[in-house]
C-alpha positions as CSV (number, residue, x, y, z in Angstrom):
1,M,-8.8,-91.4,-98.5
2,K,-10.4,-89.7,-95.6
3,K,-8.1,-89.0,-92.6
4,T,-9.0,-90.3,-89.1
5,K,-9.3,-87.9,-86.1
6,R,-6.0,-89.2,-84.9
7,E,-4.2,-88.5,-88.1
8,K,-5.7,-85.0,-88.2
9,R,-4.5,-84.4,-84.6
10,L,-1.0,-85.6,-85.5
11,F,-1.0,-83.4,-88.6
12,R,-1.9,-80.4,-86.5
13,L,0.9,-81.2,-84.1
14,T,3.3,-81.7,-87.0
15,C,2.4,-78.2,-88.3
16,F,2.9,-76.7,-84.9
17,F,6.3,-78.3,-84.2
18,M,7.5,-77.6,-87.8
19,W,6.7,-73.9,-87.3
20,L,8.2,-73.9,-83.8
21,G,11.3,-75.6,-85.1
22,F,11.8,-72.9,-87.8
23,V,11.2,-70.2,-85.2
24,G,14.3,-71.7,-83.4
25,V,16.3,-71.8,-86.6
26,F,15.6,-68.2,-87.7
27,M,15.8,-66.8,-84.2
28,T,19.2,-68.4,-83.7
29,I,20.4,-67.0,-87.0
30,W,19.1,-63.5,-86.1
31,V,20.8,-63.5,-82.6
32,M,24.1,-64.7,-84.0
33,K,24.0,-62.1,-86.7
34,A,22.5,-59.1,-85.0
35,M,23.5,-59.6,-81.4
36,P,26.8,-61.5,-81.2
37,G,27.9,-62.1,-77.6
38,M,24.4,-61.6,-76.2
39,D,23.9,-64.0,-73.3
40,T,21.1,-65.3,-71.1
41,A,21.9,-63.0,-68.2
42,A,21.4,-59.9,-70.4
43,I,18.2,-61.3,-71.9
44,M,16.8,-62.1,-68.4
45,F,17.6,-58.6,-67.2
46,Q,15.7,-57.0,-70.1
47,F,12.6,-59.1,-69.3
48,K,12.6,-57.8,-65.8
49,V,13.0,-54.0,-66.4
50,P,10.9,-51.4,-68.3
51,L,11.6,-51.3,-72.0
52,E,10.0,-47.8,-72.5
53,G,12.2,-45.8,-74.9
54,T,13.5,-48.8,-76.8
55,D,14.3,-48.3,-80.5
56,W,12.0,-51.1,-81.7
57,A,13.2,-50.7,-85.3
58,A,16.3,-52.7,-84.3
59,F,14.0,-55.6,-83.5
60,Y,12.0,-55.7,-86.7
61,G,14.2,-58.5,-88.0
62,M,13.4,-60.5,-84.8
63,F,9.6,-60.2,-85.4
64,A,10.1,-61.5,-88.9
65,C,12.0,-64.4,-87.5
66,I,9.2,-65.3,-85.1
67,F,6.2,-65.0,-87.5
68,L,7.0,-64.5,-91.2
69,W,10.0,-66.7,-92.1
70,P,9.1,-69.7,-89.9
71,T,5.6,-69.7,-91.3
72,M,6.8,-69.7,-94.9
73,A,9.5,-72.3,-94.3
74,A,7.2,-74.6,-92.4
75,A,4.6,-74.3,-95.1
76,L,7.2,-75.2,-97.8
77,V,8.5,-78.3,-95.9
78,L,5.0,-79.5,-95.0
79,W,4.0,-79.1,-98.7
80,G,7.0,-81.3,-99.6
81,L,6.1,-83.9,-96.9
82,H,2.6,-84.0,-98.3
83,F,4.0,-85.8,-101.4
84,A,5.9,-88.3,-99.2
85,R,2.8,-90.4,-99.1
86,K,4.6,-93.6,-98.0
87,M,5.9,-91.8,-94.9
88,K,3.7,-92.4,-91.9
89,V,2.3,-89.2,-90.3
90,Q,3.9,-90.3,-87.0
91,W,7.4,-90.0,-88.6
92,K,6.5,-86.6,-90.0
93,L,5.7,-85.5,-86.5
94,V,9.0,-87.0,-85.3
95,I,10.9,-85.0,-87.9
96,A,9.1,-81.8,-86.8
97,V,9.9,-82.4,-83.1
98,L,13.5,-83.2,-83.8
99,L,13.8,-80.0,-85.8
100,T,12.4,-78.1,-82.8
101,V,14.7,-79.7,-80.2
102,L,17.8,-79.3,-82.4
103,S,17.1,-75.7,-83.4
104,F,16.3,-74.5,-79.9
105,G,19.2,-76.5,-78.5
106,I,21.7,-74.8,-80.7
107,G,20.1,-71.4,-80.0
108,L,20.0,-71.8,-76.2
109,N,23.6,-73.1,-76.3
110,Y,24.7,-70.0,-78.2
111,I,23.3,-67.6,-75.6
112,K,24.9,-69.8,-72.9
113,F,21.5,-70.8,-71.4
114,F,22.6,-74.2,-70.2
115,K,25.7,-72.7,-68.5
116,Y,23.5,-70.0,-67.0
117,M,21.1,-72.7,-65.6
118,K,24.1,-74.7,-64.2
119,D,25.5,-71.6,-62.6
120,Q,22.2,-71.0,-60.8
121,V,22.9,-74.1,-58.6
122,V,26.6,-73.6,-58.3
123,K,27.5,-71.2,-55.5
124,T,30.6,-68.9,-55.3
125,K,32.3,-67.4,-52.3
126,L,33.8,-64.6,-54.4
127,Y,32.0,-61.8,-52.6
128,E,32.6,-63.2,-49.1
129,E,36.4,-63.4,-49.9
130,M,37.0,-60.6,-52.4
131,Y,34.3,-58.0,-52.0
132,V,35.2,-54.8,-50.2
133,N,32.2,-52.9,-49.0
134,P,32.5,-49.3,-50.0
135,A,30.1,-48.2,-47.3
136,E,32.6,-49.5,-44.7
137,T,35.7,-48.2,-46.5
138,A,37.2,-44.8,-45.7
139,V,37.4,-42.6,-48.8
140,H,39.0,-39.2,-48.3
141,F,38.3,-36.3,-50.7
142,P,40.9,-33.6,-51.3
143,E,40.3,-30.2,-49.6
144,T,39.7,-28.7,-53.1
145,K,37.4,-31.0,-54.9
146,R,37.8,-31.6,-58.6
147,N,34.9,-31.5,-61.1
148,L,34.3,-34.7,-63.0
149,I,33.1,-35.2,-66.5
150,Y,32.4,-38.8,-67.3
151,I,31.5,-39.8,-70.9
152,Y,30.2,-43.3,-71.6
153,L,30.7,-44.1,-75.3
154,E,28.2,-46.7,-76.6
155,S,29.9,-49.8,-77.9
156,M,33.3,-48.1,-78.4
157,E,36.1,-50.6,-78.6
158,I,39.8,-50.4,-79.1
159,T,39.1,-53.1,-81.7
160,F,38.0,-50.4,-84.2
161,T,41.4,-48.8,-84.3
162,S,44.3,-49.9,-86.6
163,K,46.7,-52.7,-85.7
164,E,49.5,-50.2,-85.1
165,V,47.7,-48.9,-82.0
166,G,46.1,-52.1,-80.7
167,G,43.1,-52.7,-82.9
168,V,42.4,-55.0,-85.9
169,N,40.9,-52.6,-88.4
170,Q,42.3,-51.7,-91.8
171,S,42.3,-48.1,-90.8
172,N,41.8,-46.2,-87.6
173,V,38.2,-44.9,-87.5
174,M,38.8,-43.2,-84.2
175,P,42.0,-41.2,-84.6
176,N,41.0,-38.4,-82.2
177,L,40.1,-40.7,-79.4
178,T,43.4,-42.6,-80.0
179,A,45.4,-39.5,-79.7
180,L,43.6,-38.4,-76.5
181,A,44.3,-41.8,-74.9
182,L,48.0,-41.9,-75.9
183,D,48.5,-38.3,-74.8
184,N,46.8,-39.0,-71.4
185,I,46.3,-41.9,-69.1
186,T,45.3,-45.3,-70.5
187,F,47.4,-47.6,-68.2
188,N,49.3,-49.0,-71.2
189,G,52.7,-48.9,-69.6
190,G,53.7,-45.9,-71.7
191,G,53.6,-47.9,-74.9
192,E,52.3,-46.8,-78.3
193,T,49.2,-49.1,-78.2
194,L,45.9,-48.5,-76.4
195,E,44.8,-50.3,-73.3
196,G,41.3,-50.6,-71.9
197,P,39.0,-52.6,-69.7
198,V,37.6,-56.1,-70.4
199,S,33.9,-56.8,-70.2
200,V,33.6,-59.6,-67.7
201,N,30.5,-61.7,-66.9
202,G,27.6,-59.5,-65.8
203,T,29.0,-56.3,-67.3
204,T,28.4,-56.9,-71.1
205,W,25.4,-54.6,-71.8
206,T,24.8,-50.9,-71.1
207,M,23.0,-51.0,-67.8
208,A,25.3,-53.7,-66.5
209,S,28.4,-51.8,-67.5
210,F,27.0,-48.6,-65.8
211,V,26.5,-50.6,-62.6
212,A,30.0,-52.0,-62.8
213,Q,31.7,-48.7,-63.5
214,N,29.7,-47.0,-60.7
215,C,29.7,-49.8,-58.0
216,G,32.5,-52.2,-58.9
217,I,30.1,-55.2,-59.1
218,P,28.4,-57.0,-62.0
219,L,24.6,-56.9,-62.6
220,T,23.2,-60.3,-61.8
221,I,19.4,-60.8,-61.7
222,P,18.2,-64.3,-60.6
223,L,15.4,-66.1,-62.3
224,K,12.9,-65.5,-59.5
225,N,12.2,-63.5,-56.3
226,N,14.3,-60.6,-57.5
227,A,14.0,-57.1,-56.1
228,M,13.1,-55.5,-59.4
229,D,9.7,-57.1,-59.9
230,K,8.0,-53.8,-58.9
231,Y,11.0,-51.6,-59.8
232,S,10.9,-50.0,-56.3
233,S,14.6,-50.4,-55.8
234,F,17.7,-51.3,-57.7
235,L,20.7,-52.8,-55.9
236,P,19.8,-51.0,-52.6
237,G,22.7,-52.7,-50.8
238,A,25.3,-51.4,-53.2
239,T,27.3,-48.2,-52.5
240,G,28.8,-46.5,-55.5
241,L,30.3,-43.4,-57.0
242,G,27.0,-41.5,-56.9
243,Q,26.7,-41.8,-53.1
244,F,30.3,-40.8,-52.5
245,L,29.9,-37.7,-54.6
246,E,26.6,-36.9,-53.0
247,Q,28.1,-37.1,-49.5
248,A,31.0,-34.9,-50.6
249,G,28.6,-32.1,-51.7
250,Y,28.8,-32.6,-55.5
251,R,26.0,-31.4,-57.8
252,Q,25.4,-34.3,-60.1
253,T,23.8,-34.3,-63.5
254,V,23.3,-37.2,-65.9
255,I,22.5,-36.5,-69.5
256,I,21.1,-39.2,-71.8
257,G,19.4,-39.1,-75.2
258,S,16.7,-41.7,-74.4
259,K,14.0,-41.9,-71.7
260,K,15.4,-42.2,-68.2
261,T,13.0,-45.1,-67.4
262,F,14.7,-47.4,-69.9
263,S,16.2,-50.5,-68.1
264,G,15.4,-49.1,-64.7
265,F,18.0,-46.4,-65.1
266,D,16.0,-43.8,-63.1
267,T,15.4,-46.3,-60.3
268,F,19.1,-47.0,-60.0
269,L,20.1,-43.4,-60.0
270,A,17.4,-42.4,-57.4
271,S,19.1,-44.5,-54.8
272,H,22.7,-44.0,-55.9
273,G,23.4,-40.3,-55.6
274,N,20.0,-39.1,-56.9
275,P,21.4,-36.8,-59.6
276,Y,19.4,-34.5,-61.9
277,V,18.7,-36.5,-65.0
278,L,18.3,-34.7,-68.3
279,D,16.6,-37.2,-70.6
280,L,14.5,-37.0,-73.8
281,Q,11.5,-35.5,-72.0
282,G,13.6,-33.1,-70.0
283,A,15.3,-31.8,-73.1
284,R,11.9,-31.3,-74.8
285,D,10.6,-29.4,-71.8
286,L,13.6,-27.1,-71.8
287,G,13.3,-26.4,-75.5
288,Y,16.7,-28.0,-76.2
289,L,15.4,-29.9,-79.2
290,P,13.9,-28.8,-82.5
291,S,10.3,-29.5,-81.4
292,A,8.2,-30.4,-78.4
293,D,7.7,-34.0,-79.7
294,Y,11.1,-34.5,-81.2
295,F,12.3,-38.1,-81.5
296,A,15.1,-39.8,-83.4
297,W,16.9,-43.1,-82.9
298,W,16.5,-43.9,-79.2
299,G,15.4,-40.4,-78.3
300,Y,17.7,-37.7,-79.6
301,E,21.0,-38.0,-81.3
302,D,24.5,-37.3,-79.8
303,K,24.9,-33.9,-81.5
304,Y,22.1,-32.6,-79.2
305,L,23.6,-34.6,-76.3
306,F,26.8,-32.7,-76.4
307,A,25.1,-29.3,-77.0
308,N,22.9,-30.0,-74.0
309,A,25.9,-30.9,-71.9
310,K,27.6,-27.6,-72.7
311,R,24.5,-25.7,-71.6
312,E,24.3,-27.6,-68.3
313,I,28.1,-27.3,-67.6
314,L,28.0,-23.6,-68.1
315,K,25.1,-23.4,-65.6
316,L,27.1,-25.5,-63.1
317,N,30.2,-23.3,-63.6
318,E,28.2,-20.4,-62.3
319,T,28.1,-22.0,-58.8
320,E,30.9,-22.6,-56.4
321,E,30.0,-26.2,-55.7
322,P,32.0,-29.1,-57.2
323,Y,30.0,-31.0,-59.9
324,A,29.9,-34.2,-61.7
325,V,28.4,-34.5,-65.2
326,T,27.8,-37.9,-66.8
327,L,27.0,-38.3,-70.5
328,M,25.9,-41.4,-72.3
329,T,26.1,-41.5,-76.1
330,M,23.8,-43.6,-78.3
331,D,24.6,-43.0,-82.0
332,T,27.0,-45.9,-82.2
333,H,24.4,-48.4,-81.0
334,R,23.7,-51.4,-83.2
335,V,22.4,-51.9,-85.8
336,D,24.6,-49.8,-88.2
337,G,24.5,-46.8,-85.8
338,Y,22.6,-43.6,-86.4
339,R,23.8,-41.4,-89.3
340,C,23.3,-37.8,-88.2
341,S,23.7,-34.6,-90.2
342,L,27.4,-34.4,-89.0
343,C,28.3,-37.8,-90.4
344,K,30.6,-38.0,-93.4
345,H,30.7,-40.8,-96.0
346,D,34.4,-41.5,-96.1
347,C,34.6,-44.9,-94.4
348,R,33.9,-48.5,-95.5
349,N,30.3,-48.6,-94.3
350,Q,27.7,-46.7,-92.3
351,Y,28.7,-48.0,-88.9
352,E,32.3,-46.8,-89.4
353,D,31.0,-43.5,-90.6
354,V,29.0,-43.2,-87.3
355,L,32.0,-44.3,-85.2
356,S,34.2,-41.7,-87.0
357,C,31.5,-39.0,-86.4
358,S,31.4,-39.9,-82.7
359,D,35.2,-39.7,-82.6
360,R,35.1,-36.1,-83.9
361,Q,32.2,-35.0,-81.7
362,V,33.9,-36.3,-78.5
363,A,37.2,-34.7,-79.5
364,E,35.4,-31.3,-80.1
365,F,33.6,-31.6,-76.8
366,V,36.9,-32.2,-74.9
367,T,38.5,-29.2,-76.7
368,W,35.6,-27.1,-75.6
369,L,35.9,-28.3,-72.0
370,Q,39.6,-27.5,-72.0
371,S,38.8,-23.9,-73.1
372,L,36.8,-23.3,-69.9
373,P,38.3,-21.4,-67.0
374,T,37.4,-24.3,-64.7
375,Y,39.3,-26.9,-66.7
376,E,42.4,-26.8,-64.5
377,N,40.3,-28.3,-61.7
378,T,38.3,-30.7,-63.9
379,T,39.0,-34.4,-64.7
380,I,37.6,-36.0,-67.8
381,I,37.0,-39.7,-68.1
382,I,36.0,-41.4,-71.4
383,A,35.0,-45.0,-71.4
384,G,33.3,-47.4,-73.8
385,D,30.5,-49.3,-72.1
386,H,30.8,-52.7,-73.7
387,Q,31.7,-54.6,-76.8
388,T,29.6,-53.7,-79.8
389,M,26.7,-56.1,-80.6
390,D,26.6,-55.1,-84.3
391,G,27.3,-58.5,-85.7
392,D,27.3,-57.4,-89.3
393,Y,30.0,-54.9,-88.7
394,V,32.1,-57.3,-86.5
395,N,32.0,-59.8,-89.4
396,T,33.8,-57.3,-91.6
397,L,36.8,-57.3,-89.3
398,T,39.4,-60.0,-89.3
399,I,39.8,-60.6,-85.5
400,P,42.6,-63.0,-84.6
401,K,41.6,-66.0,-82.5
402,N,43.6,-65.0,-79.5
403,Y,42.8,-61.3,-79.7
404,Q,41.1,-59.8,-76.6
405,R,38.5,-57.2,-77.4
406,K,38.5,-54.3,-74.9
407,Q,36.6,-51.1,-74.5
408,Y,38.1,-47.7,-75.1
409,Y,39.3,-45.9,-71.9
410,T,41.3,-42.8,-71.0
411,I,41.6,-40.3,-68.1
412,I,42.3,-36.7,-69.0
413,N,43.7,-34.2,-66.4
414,A,43.6,-36.5,-63.4
415,D,44.6,-35.0,-60.0
416,P,48.3,-34.0,-60.3
417,Q,49.2,-35.3,-56.9
418,V,47.7,-38.7,-57.5
419,V,49.5,-39.0,-60.9
420,S,52.8,-37.9,-59.3
421,Q,52.4,-40.6,-56.5
422,A,51.5,-43.3,-59.0
423,N,54.4,-42.4,-61.2
424,A,56.8,-42.5,-58.3
425,S,55.6,-46.0,-57.3
426,G,56.1,-47.3,-60.9
427,V,52.4,-47.7,-61.7
428,F,52.8,-46.4,-65.2
429,D,55.8,-48.6,-66.0
430,S,53.8,-51.6,-67.0
431,R,50.6,-52.4,-68.8
432,R,47.6,-53.1,-66.5
433,A,45.1,-55.9,-67.0
434,F,41.7,-54.6,-65.7
435,S,38.0,-54.8,-66.2
436,T,35.1,-52.4,-65.9
437,L,34.8,-53.4,-62.3
438,D,38.1,-51.5,-61.6
439,L,36.9,-48.2,-63.0
440,F,34.8,-47.3,-59.9
441,P,37.8,-46.8,-57.4
442,T,40.0,-45.5,-60.2
443,T,37.5,-42.7,-60.9
444,L,37.6,-41.6,-57.3
445,A,41.4,-41.7,-57.3
446,A,41.5,-39.7,-60.5
447,I,39.7,-36.8,-58.8
448,G,42.1,-36.8,-55.9
449,C,40.5,-39.2,-53.4
450,T,42.6,-41.6,-51.3
451,I,41.0,-45.0,-50.6
452,D,42.0,-47.1,-47.6
453,G,43.3,-50.4,-49.1
454,N,42.8,-49.1,-52.7
455,R,39.9,-51.5,-53.4
456,L,36.1,-50.9,-53.6
457,G,33.6,-53.5,-54.5
458,L,35.4,-56.0,-56.7
459,G,37.5,-53.2,-58.2
460,T,41.0,-52.0,-57.7
461,N,42.4,-48.5,-57.9
462,L,44.6,-48.6,-61.0
463,F,46.6,-45.6,-59.7
464,S,47.9,-48.0,-56.9
465,T,50.2,-50.9,-57.0
466,E,47.4,-53.3,-55.8
467,K,46.7,-56.1,-58.3
468,T,43.3,-56.2,-60.0
469,L,41.3,-59.5,-59.8
470,L,42.3,-60.0,-63.5
471,E,46.0,-59.7,-62.7
472,E,45.7,-61.8,-59.6
473,K,43.3,-64.6,-60.8
474,G,43.0,-64.3,-64.5
475,L,40.0,-63.7,-66.8
476,A,38.8,-67.4,-67.0
477,W,38.6,-67.7,-63.2
478,L,36.9,-64.3,-62.7
479,D,34.3,-64.9,-65.5
480,S,33.5,-68.3,-64.0
481,E,33.0,-67.0,-60.5
482,L,31.0,-64.0,-61.5
483,G,28.6,-66.3,-63.4
484,K,27.8,-68.4,-60.3
485,N,25.1,-68.0,-57.8
486,S,25.9,-66.0,-54.7
487,D,23.8,-65.8,-51.5
488,F,25.9,-62.7,-50.5
489,Y,25.1,-60.9,-53.7
490,K,21.4,-61.5,-53.5
491,S,20.9,-60.8,-49.8
492,K,23.4,-58.0,-49.3
493,L,23.5,-56.2,-52.6
494,L,20.4,-57.0,-54.6
495,Y,18.0,-56.9,-51.7
496,G,20.0,-54.8,-49.2
497,E,19.2,-56.9,-46.2
């Protein structure tokens, strides 16, 4: 029986909605599996910044979820519906539309889209009441300025350690980092388990964590009219660690294994201390890599990152100026991490092998730093940036329902006078509850600075007796307020008005 034009039109619509519905189904499955914890704020940010330098291999599964699997599944279901001759074509279309609505509804709910949209119309007074403007706060550097080495460890969590030291793993895949933290400062109240920062709303991906640890604020990009449309400025109203170090005469170097343009990283740094950035292209130009067009993973692997850092630090040690060197590792990024030539095969899976390899490389680098004649006047800070998004690996762990995942954190060789004063005031007698927002003022204190009021941005100096926002208000309250819309944040920090 020949189909009417209306039936043909309804059939085409059915095909489209059936395909679209399965796109929602498979995309939701992919996000839940490959990017657990990814929320709308992080996704919105990535749409608004350059993605040059991204390792697109990690997204091949996503492309299959958009094109291959939905097409095959839709074709199979439509083939089945073809034999349901008694079912009117209108009902077939209804089934396809319901599949689309249901699948996208589940997916959007998982990435907290509906909460995100609700928060866009709910305003907070958090910044008006709690934010301390660093540009208007007196920060005093010691007469003899300490060098700073700051190591960001990609996705490094306390979770990966054994239960005996605060993790949930069957065995401790980061024993060297554990020993470093327990032998130095981790704000754990002097106990035998690790303590670290919590990732709060707006700090849960690499660039957001970098902003939080440098400026004491989350990274919140509104849906429209944002200052990053043309990438000419990045949080121009925020004052952070880079500016303080620049004003104090520090020579600053940032070493990364990817391209510096990724996520607007270079734009942020240009207006926040303007350090020298040694990225993939810079390392190629200097002959620090095996070839002029070398590329691996996101750029070059961590074994070259640490080797390049040693070269740059030796150069800086030849000067009399204080310096700050920041390193950002990448090998432990999802999915499964990058297995380099230094990795062993003695753990349960590849990701743990890579975590273990990173653990050894960081420990070796710290040992090298401690052998330098300048070490006595150098403070080392090691911090995980955010929780891992490697869903496959997380699913291999048995994480208790009430367990709070936290990033790795330790301070090595902090200013002796600051440590002595903190010890005398009882700071180290109890375990601290803190987030990545608190690391900004704590870093300044660790190199000997005194901060009027001991608060900067939304962060608190952990060497002081001042309570953090987590200690004062709790995680649920802070997460809720950080997710809400803020006129102050947009006008003062995002646009710098």
